[in-house]
Backbone bond lengths (Angstrom), bond angles and torsions (degrees), N, CA, C in turn:
res aa  C-N    CA-C-N  psi(-1)  N-CA   C-N-CA  omega(-1)  CA-C   N-CA-C  phi
1 M - - - 1.447 - - 1.429 114.50 -
2 A 1.306 122.63 135.34 1.425 125.87 177.14 1.464 108.51 -121.46
3 I 1.370 111.05 114.21 1.513 120.42 171.99 1.569 107.07 -115.43
4 R 1.254 115.11 117.23 1.432 122.61 -178.21 1.465 111.99 -83.47
5 S 1.335 116.75 128.24 1.478 122.80 175.98 1.537 104.68 -95.45
6 A 1.302 110.20 127.80 1.532 115.83 -177.05 1.589 108.00 -128.75
7 A 1.260 115.07 149.25 1.398 124.02 176.85 1.609 111.67 -113.47
8 K 1.303 116.76 128.58 1.568 121.64 -177.84 1.460 107.06 -120.45
9 A 1.299 115.53 157.03 1.565 120.88 178.18 1.452 111.78 -128.04
10 I 1.262 115.88 136.28 1.421 124.48 167.17 1.535 102.17 -101.38
11 I 1.328 115.44 109.14 1.437 123.86 -179.92 1.431 109.41 -101.85
12 L 1.274 118.79 103.26 1.502 130.74 178.18 1.515 111.37 -94.01
13 H 1.364 117.73 120.18 1.438 119.67 -175.57 1.599 106.59 -153.79
14 N 1.331 112.04 115.80 1.467 113.50 178.76 1.533 116.00 58.37
15 G 1.242 112.76 42.31 1.515 116.18 -176.93 1.429 118.05 67.38
16 K 1.321 120.62 15.08 1.387 125.92 176.94 1.565 113.65 -126.49
17 I 1.258 114.33 161.18 1.529 119.37 -179.65 1.567 109.99 -126.01
18 L 1.230 119.35 132.07 1.521 122.47 -176.87 1.496 103.76 -87.93
19 V 1.406 113.39 125.25 1.498 120.44 179.61 1.595 103.23 -127.84
20 N 1.376 108.72 168.66 1.478 120.19 178.54 1.576 104.53 -110.38
21 R 1.383 115.81 117.24 1.496 115.65 176.12 1.623 102.78 -87.31
22 C 1.272 109.43 131.24 1.479 121.22 -175.12 1.616 113.54 -118.82
23 I 1.168 117.64 154.25 1.555 119.94 176.04 1.485 102.89 -136.91
24 T 1.419 112.84 131.51 1.398 119.54 176.32 1.598 110.16 -81.38
25 E 1.304 117.01 173.34 1.426 123.27 179.36 1.571 110.94 -61.74
26 N 1.397 117.76 -20.35 1.510 127.13 178.28 1.519 110.98 -92.58
27 N 1.344 116.63 1.68 1.496 122.34 177.18 1.432 109.40 81.05
28 E 1.305 124.52 15.00 1.512 127.66 174.82 1.484 108.33 -74.31
29 V 1.398 119.57 128.90 1.302 123.91 179.07 1.628 108.41 -92.34
30 Y 1.264 116.59 136.04 1.525 117.03 172.94 1.533 104.30 -146.05
31 F 1.290 115.96 171.58 1.458 123.17 179.25 1.560 113.23 -122.48
32 D 1.364 117.60 138.79 1.460 122.82 -177.10 1.426 106.86 -131.21
33 L 1.370 112.78 148.62 1.532 120.71 171.01 1.572 107.00 -69.38
34 P 1.335 116.22 148.46 1.385 120.34 171.37 1.566 110.51 -60.32
35 G 1.338 116.91 144.81 1.406 114.46 179.67 1.599 111.45 140.25
36 G 1.287 115.44 172.04 1.497 116.44 179.82 1.546 110.48 -175.90
37 G 1.285 107.73 -158.30 1.468 116.96 -173.17 1.595 119.03 -66.67
38 Q 1.235 113.54 142.58 1.463 116.91 173.53 1.398 112.38 -82.35
39 N 1.306 113.88 138.65 1.481 122.07 177.43 1.489 111.93 -84.14
40 Q 1.313 122.63 158.03 1.399 125.50 179.20 1.554 110.85 -66.07
41 F 1.373 113.70 125.89 1.382 124.41 177.97 1.569 113.31 80.58
42 E 1.323 114.43 13.36 1.499 124.85 -179.79 1.498 107.59 -103.71
43 T 1.255 118.18 134.38 1.531 122.38 172.59 1.440 113.24 -68.85
44 M 1.330 120.99 153.16 1.517 121.81 175.33 1.497 109.56 -59.14
45 E 1.339 119.81 -36.77 1.419 126.91 -178.38 1.577 108.91 -62.00
46 D 1.249 113.54 -44.70 1.436 121.08 -178.01 1.588 110.83 -75.20
47 A 1.364 116.01 -31.44 1.440 115.36 174.76 1.472 114.15 -70.22
48 V 1.286 120.07 -37.85 1.443 120.07 -177.40 1.553 110.31 -71.55
49 I 1.247 116.60 -32.44 1.448 118.11 174.48 1.517 114.11 -70.87
50 R 1.323 117.22 -40.03 1.447 119.01 171.33 1.473 117.64 -64.60
51 E 1.340 112.27 -43.29 1.552 117.27 -178.77 1.529 112.86 -65.39
52 V 1.341 120.63 -42.45 1.417 125.05 174.68 1.504 108.91 -55.17
53 L 1.333 117.17 -52.46 1.416 118.32 -179.22 1.454 115.91 -60.11
54 E 1.349 115.29 -41.50 1.538 118.01 170.37 1.470 118.09 -53.79
55 E 1.359 114.71 -50.75 1.416 120.81 -170.02 1.483 114.15 -89.09
56 T 1.404 119.97 -18.24 1.403 116.81 -167.78 1.634 103.29 -127.34
57 G 1.311 123.63 -23.78 1.431 125.48 -172.42 1.460 112.60 85.75
58 Y 1.354 120.53 -2.67 1.488 120.06 179.84 1.519 113.93 -97.50
59 K 1.341 109.82 139.39 1.480 115.17 171.39 1.498 113.32 -85.80
60 V 1.284 122.38 136.74 1.410 120.33 -173.68 1.529 106.75 -135.98
61 K 1.425 112.55 167.94 1.501 117.87 173.55 1.542 101.25 -132.80
62 I 1.336 114.37 155.79 1.500 122.59 -175.62 1.550 105.87 -83.17
63 V 1.232 112.81 133.84 1.531 121.48 167.64 1.447 111.68 -92.87
64 R 1.328 115.78 -54.66 1.483 117.94 176.75 1.590 110.76 -165.03
65 F 1.195 116.64 161.36 1.620 125.47 166.97 1.509 104.10 -66.10
66 I 1.358 114.35 135.41 1.531 113.89 179.92 1.546 111.07 -120.00
67 A 1.341 120.44 -36.67 1.418 124.05 -174.50 1.554 112.91 -161.25
68 L 1.351 106.59 161.34 1.583 116.03 172.76 1.450 106.41 -130.81
69 A 1.301 118.47 139.84 1.440 126.02 177.15 1.547 109.48 -145.30
70 E 1.421 111.24 155.26 1.335 118.76 176.97 1.571 114.88 -123.87
71 E 1.321 116.48 138.59 1.412 119.78 -179.60 1.542 108.63 -129.76
72 I 1.369 110.50 127.46 1.527 118.31 178.30 1.517 108.29 -122.49
73 N 1.354 110.34 127.23 1.584 111.52 178.53 1.449 108.75 -106.78
74 D 1.384 113.96 124.38 1.588 121.15 -177.77 1.410 110.42 -95.01
75 N 1.327 125.91 3.14 1.430 127.80 174.71 1.525 110.31 -71.41
76 D 1.427 112.80 113.79 1.391 116.77 179.61 1.560 120.42 -59.68
77 E 1.376 111.31 -36.91 1.407 117.44 172.05 1.426 119.33 -57.84
78 L 1.440 113.81 -49.08 1.388 121.43 172.61 1.553 113.40 -59.63
79 R 1.212 113.47 -43.08 1.492 115.60 -177.08 1.552 110.12 -62.64
80 E 1.370 111.78 -35.02 1.523 115.19 178.96 1.523 109.75 -65.77
81 K 1.444 112.36 -50.30 1.403 125.36 -169.11 1.608 112.65 -70.20
82 Y 1.332 112.36 -40.12 1.503 120.42 -170.32 1.508 109.85 -136.91
83 F 1.381 113.37 53.76 1.559 117.71 -172.11 1.517 111.52 -54.34
84 D 1.368 117.17 -33.73 1.458 110.82 -178.82 1.534 116.61 -76.41
85 Y 1.276 113.76 -1.08 1.588 114.35 173.33 1.436 111.24 -114.36
86 S 1.223 119.61 14.95 1.488 119.88 178.68 1.564 115.39 -85.98
87 H 1.261 116.29 -12.70 1.548 120.65 175.97 1.455 110.06 -149.44
88 R 1.413 113.27 105.02 1.481 118.49 -174.39 1.603 109.53 -120.45
89 I 1.251 116.17 148.35 1.417 126.89 165.10 1.582 103.60 -112.48
90 L 1.333 110.78 126.56 1.497 117.14 -173.09 1.524 105.14 -115.09
91 H 1.307 111.85 124.34 1.519 122.38 175.64 1.558 105.88 -102.18
92 I 1.164 121.05 122.88 1.446 124.62 -168.10 1.522 106.24 -119.64
93 F 1.428 110.69 127.01 1.491 118.04 -177.25 1.511 110.27 -120.82
94 L 1.345 113.13 142.12 1.477 117.33 163.90 1.488 107.31 -80.42
95 V 1.360 118.21 127.44 1.411 121.07 177.87 1.540 112.02 -134.17
96 Q 1.278 118.25 164.30 1.598 117.67 -179.76 1.546 102.54 -132.04
97 L 1.325 104.83 157.34 1.567 113.67 179.72 1.506 111.67 -71.96
98 I 1.266 112.77 141.27 1.454 120.32 173.09 1.556 108.50 -85.81
99 S 1.425 116.14 -35.71 1.376 119.23 174.29 1.517 109.35 -141.35
100 E 1.267 115.82 146.86 1.499 119.65 -179.99 1.497 113.50 -78.77
101 K 1.273 115.16 -8.18 1.519 123.41 -179.20 1.544 110.04 -94.87
102 A 1.420 114.22 118.63 1.513 117.95 -177.69 1.503 105.41 -87.60
103 V 1.335 115.97 151.71 1.410 124.08 168.50 1.538 110.52 -96.87
104 D 1.243 118.90 -172.88 1.453 120.15 178.48 1.528 117.78 -68.76
105 I 1.250 116.44 136.48 1.545 117.47 -176.98 1.537 103.82 -76.74
106 T 1.327 116.36 134.55 1.446 122.38 -176.54 1.592 112.78 -103.90
107 E 1.255 114.45 -22.35 1.526 115.77 -179.30 1.538 110.29 -159.84
108 R 1.353 114.80 109.29 1.453 118.62 176.69 1.582 112.85 -74.69
109 D 1.381 117.55 150.07 1.394 117.81 179.00 1.447 111.46 -77.86
110 W 1.385 116.85 165.63 1.468 124.57 -175.08 1.575 103.54 -58.57
111 Q 1.295 114.16 129.81 1.464 123.67 178.12 1.555 115.03 70.21
112 Q 1.275 117.99 -0.97 1.422 120.20 -179.07 1.556 111.41 -68.31
113 V 1.245 120.86 129.07 1.465 129.50 174.10 1.448 114.03 -91.87
114 E 1.360 115.21 -49.30 1.397 126.35 -174.59 1.488 112.77 -161.41
115 S 1.334 117.17 166.83 1.419 125.32 172.67 1.581 104.73 -113.74
116 L 1.369 115.07 134.87 1.413 122.66 176.36 1.411 114.64 -145.28
117 W 1.389 115.07 155.67 1.426 121.53 -174.07 1.593 106.99 -97.19
118 M 1.328 118.53 122.38 1.428 126.18 177.23 1.534 112.51 -110.34
119 S 1.360 115.61 138.83 1.428 121.88 172.35 1.472 115.06 -63.78
120 L 1.170 115.38 156.79 1.488 123.52 177.13 1.542 108.56 -62.66
121 D 1.214 117.75 -29.40 1.465 124.15 -177.19 1.582 111.27 -67.64
122 E 1.374 113.25 -37.27 1.372 121.64 179.74 1.546 121.96 -93.62
123 I 1.398 111.38 -23.09 1.458 116.07 -176.62 1.478 117.89 -55.05
124 D 1.340 117.06 -38.98 1.461 117.84 -176.48 1.620 113.97 -87.80
125 K 1.382 112.98 11.22 1.385 122.07 175.20 1.566 117.91 -98.39
126 V 1.279 111.27 -7.71 1.552 118.90 -172.42 1.475 108.69 -107.42
127 A 1.290 115.83 155.87 1.487 125.88 175.90 1.572 109.47 -72.55
128 F 1.257 115.29 126.86 1.563 120.07 177.51 1.545 104.10 -117.78
129 R 1.377 108.82 159.68 1.388 121.18 169.43 1.489 105.43 -130.46
130 P 1.451 119.45 126.54 1.463 121.94 1.61 1.443 110.28 -66.49
131 R 1.278 116.64 157.14 1.447 127.81 178.77 1.505 112.99 -58.56
132 Q 1.287 120.50 -24.56 1.587 119.46 -179.99 1.440 109.30 -67.24
133 L 1.347 121.97 -13.66 1.456 119.03 -179.10 1.580 112.02 -94.25
134 T 1.294 116.11 -6.18 1.387 120.33 175.41 1.516 115.03 -62.06
135 G 1.236 123.86 118.27 1.496 126.84 -179.17 1.558 113.78 78.17
136 R 1.338 118.21 12.57 1.469 121.55 -171.90 1.536 115.14 -126.37
137 I 1.313 115.68 -7.99 1.457 120.21 -176.29 1.531 112.68 -50.50
138 T 1.349 114.84 -58.40 1.489 119.10 -178.63 1.477 116.78 -58.91
139 D 1.330 115.54 -35.07 1.469 121.89 175.74 1.500 105.19 -64.22
140 L 1.288 121.65 -50.31 1.495 120.38 -179.54 1.523 113.64 -51.09
141 I 1.366 112.08 -44.24 1.434 116.78 -176.27 1.487 110.83 -64.63
142 C 1.294 118.97 -36.91 1.423 122.85 -174.96 1.506 114.01 -79.30
143 L 1.267 120.67 -25.65 1.447 124.25 -178.99 1.620 110.03 -71.18
144 N 1.306 111.69 147.43 1.444 116.16 -176.34 1.530 110.57 -94.67
145 H 1.186 123.95 -4.96 1.402 128.28 -176.04 1.599 110.94 -133.20
146 P 1.380 116.26 149.89 1.399 120.97 -172.62 1.656 110.80 -65.91
147 Q 1.295 118.23 152.34 1.488 119.59 -178.09 1.525 108.94 -119.51
148 Y 1.327 118.85 143.59 1.423 127.31 166.93 1.459 110.96 -90.93
149 L 1.339 120.91 102.27 1.401 125.92 -173.02 1.613 111.21 -81.32
150 G 1.268 121.68 2.38 1.406 124.21 -179.69 1.533 117.31 73.51
151 Y 1.245 118.47 -161.53 1.474 122.24 -174.19 1.590 102.85 -117.58
152 V 1.324 110.55 159.03 1.472 121.73 163.32 1.515 113.91 -137.04
153 R 1.287 113.78 144.00 1.524 115.58 179.66 1.572 105.60 -109.26
154 E 1.278 116.78 127.18 1.507 125.46 179.35 1.486 104.52 -99.24
155 K 1.330 113.97 147.65 1.425 123.78 173.55 1.512 108.83 -99.22
């Protein structure tokens, strides 16, 4: 059984959050937090810092752990094609920029088209993956303790 540990970042800067806009093979638009899979022998903190740099070009530092979520995909075709992405445990961190200047992006995430800054007013109105994040980003930032967001099964 392969369960992928992933680290995701909520990057809050000047009242905006950096998100990845993604498009599926069926042209469905969704948003994702920057981040990705943990490498063997890499800490979750190191994974989120590395992944944010690769996907967005921004150097960040950890503020605090904010949430844990689980995503299981029941689609047989996706499981066969992308087995490593079919069951993920997502560790979500609040991070801050070390520098406002981004360097070159070295590796875009799967289905990522671009990274963009979204205001707090609009962030909870867009569709996120995993779905547990939709409508909850601002609440997660405001709470002083980590949240377990549960699991979601995708088809």
